[in-house]
FIKOLZA-1660 file (N, C-alpha, C; in steps of 0.1 Angstrom, whole numbers, plus 5000, padded with zeros to 4 digits):
% residues 76
   i   px   py   pz ch aa at
   1 2176 2332 1000  A  M  N
   1 2171 2319 0996  A  M CA
   1 2182 2310 0991  A  M  C
   2 2192 2316 0984  A  N  N
   2 2203 2308 0978  A  N CA
   2 2211 2302 0989  A  N  C
   3 2213 2308 1001  A  T  N
   3 2220 2303 1012  A  T CA
   3 2214 2290 1017  A  T  C
   4 2200 2291 1018  A  Y  N
   4 2193 2279 1023  A  Y CA
   4 2194 2267 1013  A  Y  C
   5 2194 2270 1000  A  L  N
   5 2195 2259 0991  A  L CA
   5 2209 2253 0991  A  L  C
   6 2220 2261 0993  A  L  N
   6 2233 2256 0994  A  L CA
   6 2235 2248 1007  A  L  C
   7 2229 2252 1018  A  S  N
   7 2229 2245 1030  A  S CA
   7 2222 2232 1029  A  S  C
   8 2210 2232 1022  A  L  N
   8 2203 2220 1020  A  L CA
   8 2211 2210 1011  A  L  C
   9 2217 2215 1001  A  G  N
   9 2225 2206 0992  A  G CA
   9 2237 2200 1000  A  G  C
  10 2243 2208 1008  A  G  N
  10 2254 2202 1016  A  G CA
  10 2249 2192 1026  A  G  C
  11 2238 2194 1032  A  G  N
  11 2232 2185 1042  A  G CA
  11 2228 2172 1034  A  G  C
  12 2223 2173 1022  A  L  N
  12 2219 2161 1015  A  L CA
  12 2232 2153 1011  A  L  C
  13 2242 2160 1007  A  L  N
  13 2255 2153 1004  A  L CA
  13 2260 2145 1016  A  L  C
  14 2260 2152 1028  A  I  N
  14 2265 2145 1040  A  I CA
  14 2256 2133 1043  A  I  C
  15 2243 2135 1042  A  G  N
  15 2234 2124 1045  A  G CA
  15 2236 2112 1036  A  G  C
  16 2237 2116 1023  A  A  N
  16 2239 2105 1013  A  A CA
  16 2252 2097 1015  A  A  C
  17 2263 2104 1018  A  S  N
  17 2275 2097 1021  A  S CA
  17 2274 2088 1033  A  S  C
  18 2267 2093 1043  A  A  N
  18 2266 2085 1056  A  A CA
  18 2257 2072 1052  A  A  C
  19 2247 2074 1044  A  V  N
  19 2238 2062 1041  A  V CA
  19 2246 2053 1032  A  V  C
  20 2254 2058 1023  A  M  N
  20 2262 2049 1014  A  M CA
  20 2272 2041 1022  A  M  C
  21 2279 2048 1032  A  L  N
  21 2288 2041 1040  A  L CA
  21 2281 2029 1048  A  L  C
  22 2269 2032 1053  A  L  N
  22 2262 2022 1061  A  L CA
  22 2258 2011 1051  A  L  C
  23 2252 2014 1040  A  L  N
  23 2247 2003 1031  A  L CA
  23 2259 1995 1024  A  L  C
  24 2269 2002 1021  A  L  N
  24 2280 1995 1013  A  L CA
  24 2290 1988 1022  A  L  C
  25 2293 1994 1034  A  N  N
  25 2303 1988 1043  A  N CA
  25 2297 1983 1056  A  N  C
  26 2285 1986 1059  A  G  N
  26 2279 1982 1072  A  G CA
  26 2285 1990 1084  A  G  C
  27 2290 2002 1081  A  R  N
  27 2296 2010 1092  A  R CA
  27 2289 2023 1093  A  R  C
  28 2288 2028 1105  A  I  N
  28 2282 2041 1107  A  I CA
  28 2293 2052 1106  A  I  C
  29 2290 2063 1099  A  A  N
  29 2299 2074 1096  A  A CA
  29 2301 2082 1109  A  A  C
  30 2309 2077 1118  A  G  N
  30 2313 2085 1130  A  G CA
  30 2328 2087 1129  A  G  C
  31 2333 2099 1130  A  I  N
  31 2347 2102 1128  A  I CA
  31 2356 2094 1138  A  I  C
  32 2352 2092 1150  A  S  N
  32 2360 2085 1160  A  S CA
  32 2362 2071 1156  A  S  C
  33 2351 2064 1151  A  G  N
  33 2352 2050 1147  A  G CA
  33 2361 2049 1134  A  G  C
  34 2359 2059 1125  A  I  N
  34 2367 2058 1113  A  I CA
  34 2382 2060 1115  A  I  C
  35 2385 2070 1124  A  V  N
  35 2399 2072 1127  A  V CA
  35 2405 2060 1135  A  V  C
  36 2396 2055 1144  A  G  N
  36 2401 2043 1151  A  G CA
  36 2404 2031 1142  A  G  C
  37 2395 2028 1133  A  R  N
  37 2398 2018 1123  A  R CA
  37 2410 2021 1114  A  R  C
  38 2412 2033 1111  A  L  N
  38 2423 2037 1103  A  L CA
  38 2436 2035 1111  A  L  C
  39 2436 2038 1124  A  A  N
  39 2448 2036 1132  A  A CA
  39 2451 2021 1134  A  A  C
  40 2440 2012 1134  A  Q  N
  40 2442 1998 1135  A  Q CA
  40 2446 1991 1122  A  Q  C
  41 2445 1999 1111  A  G  N
  41 2448 1993 1098  A  G CA
  41 2437 1986 1091  A  G  C
  42 2425 1989 1096  A  I  N
  42 2413 1982 1090  A  I CA
  42 2407 1991 1080  A  I  C
  43 2404 1985 1068  A  G  N
  43 2398 1993 1057  A  G CA
  43 2406 2006 1054  A  G  C
  44 2418 2004 1051  A  L  N
  44 2427 2016 1049  A  L CA
  44 2422 2025 1037  A  L  C
  45 2417 2019 1026  A  T  N
  45 2414 2028 1015  A  T CA
  45 2402 2036 1018  A  T  C
  46 2391 2031 1023  A  T  N
  46 2379 2039 1025  A  T CA
  46 2380 2048 1037  A  T  C
  47 2387 2044 1048  A  N  N
  47 2388 2052 1059  A  N CA
  47 2398 2064 1057  A  N  C
  48 2409 2061 1049  A  L  N
  48 2418 2071 1046  A  L CA
  48 2412 2081 1036  A  L  C
  49 2404 2077 1027  A  A  N
  49 2397 2086 1018  A  A CA
  49 2387 2095 1025  A  A  C
  50 2380 2090 1035  A  F  N
  50 2371 2098 1043  A  F CA
  50 2378 2108 1051  A  F  C
  51 2389 2105 1058  A  V  N
  51 2397 2114 1066  A  V CA
  51 2404 2125 1057  A  V  C
  52 2409 2120 1046  A  L  N
  52 2416 2130 1037  A  L CA
  52 2405 2140 1031  A  L  C
  53 2393 2135 1029  A  G  N
  53 2383 2144 1024  A  G CA
  53 2379 2154 1034  A  G  C
  54 2379 2150 1047  A  L  N
  54 2376 2160 1057  A  L CA
  54 2387 2170 1058  A  L  C
  55 2399 2166 1057  A  L  N
  55 2410 2175 1059  A  L CA
  55 2412 2184 1046  A  L  C
  56 2411 2178 1034  A  L  N
  56 2414 2186 1022  A  L CA
  56 2402 2194 1017  A  L  C
  57 2390 2190 1021  A  G  N
  57 2378 2197 1016  A  G CA
  57 2378 2212 1017  A  G  C
  58 2381 2218 1029  A  P  N
  58 2382 2232 1030  A  P CA
  58 2393 2238 1022  A  P  C
  59 2404 2231 1020  A  I  N
  59 2415 2237 1012  A  I CA
  59 2411 2237 0997  A  I  C
  60 2404 2227 0992  A  V  N
  60 2399 2227 0979  A  V CA
  60 2389 2238 0977  A  V  C
  61 2380 2240 0986  A  Y  N
  61 2370 2251 0986  A  Y CA
  61 2377 2264 0984  A  Y  C
  62 2387 2266 0993  A  M  N
  62 2394 2279 0993  A  M CA
  62 2401 2281 0979  A  M  C
  63 2407 2271 0974  A  L  N
  63 2414 2272 0961  A  L CA
  63 2404 2275 0950  A  L  C
  64 2392 2268 0950  A  A  N
  64 2382 2270 0940  A  A CA
  64 2375 2283 0940  A  A  C
  65 2373 2288 0952  A  F  N
  65 2365 2301 0953  A  F CA
  65 2373 2313 0958  A  F  C
  66 2386 2311 0960  A  G  N
  66 2395 2322 0964  A  G CA
  66 2394 2327 0978  A  G  C
  67 2388 2319 0987  A  G  N
  67 2387 2322 1001  A  G CA
  67 2375 2315 1007  A  G  C
  68 2375 2316 1020  A  F  N
  68 2363 2310 1027  A  F CA
  68 2352 2320 1027  A  F  C
  69 2340 2315 1028  A  P  N
  69 2328 2324 1029  A  P CA
  69 2328 2331 1042  A  P  C
  70 2322 2343 1041  A  A  N
  70 2321 2351 1053  A  A CA
  70 2309 2345 1062  A  A  C
  71 2312 2344 1075  A  V  N
  71 2303 2339 1084  A  V CA
  71 2297 2350 1092  A  V  C
  72 2283 2351 1092  A  E  N
  72 2276 2362 1099  A  E CA
  72 2266 2355 1108  A  E  C
  73 2267 2358 1120  A  I  N
  73 2257 2352 1130  A  I CA
  73 2249 2363 1135  A  I  C
  74 2236 2362 1133  A  T  N
  74 2226 2372 1137  A  T CA
  74 2217 2366 1148  A  T  C
  75 2213 2373 1157  A  V  N
  75 2205 2369 1168  A  V CA
  75 2192 2377 1167  A  V  C
  76 2181 2369 1167  A  G  N
  76 2168 2376 1166  A  G CA
  76 2163 2381 1180  A  G  C
% end
């Protein structure tokens, strides 16, 4: 049950950030659009923060928890 709650929490955070980007900036959180605007020099602060968060998130997780979680795929 704990795994489901963690997954739900992560999904809620992703959804909340997508909604905030839409409401505050009028942009849809699509990685290709964000990287494209970053390459054009549009909205450098927010677009760079988004891309850096995507790249550094796993590294911060690994440093905080000492490694990546084990992935187990089961088929019913």
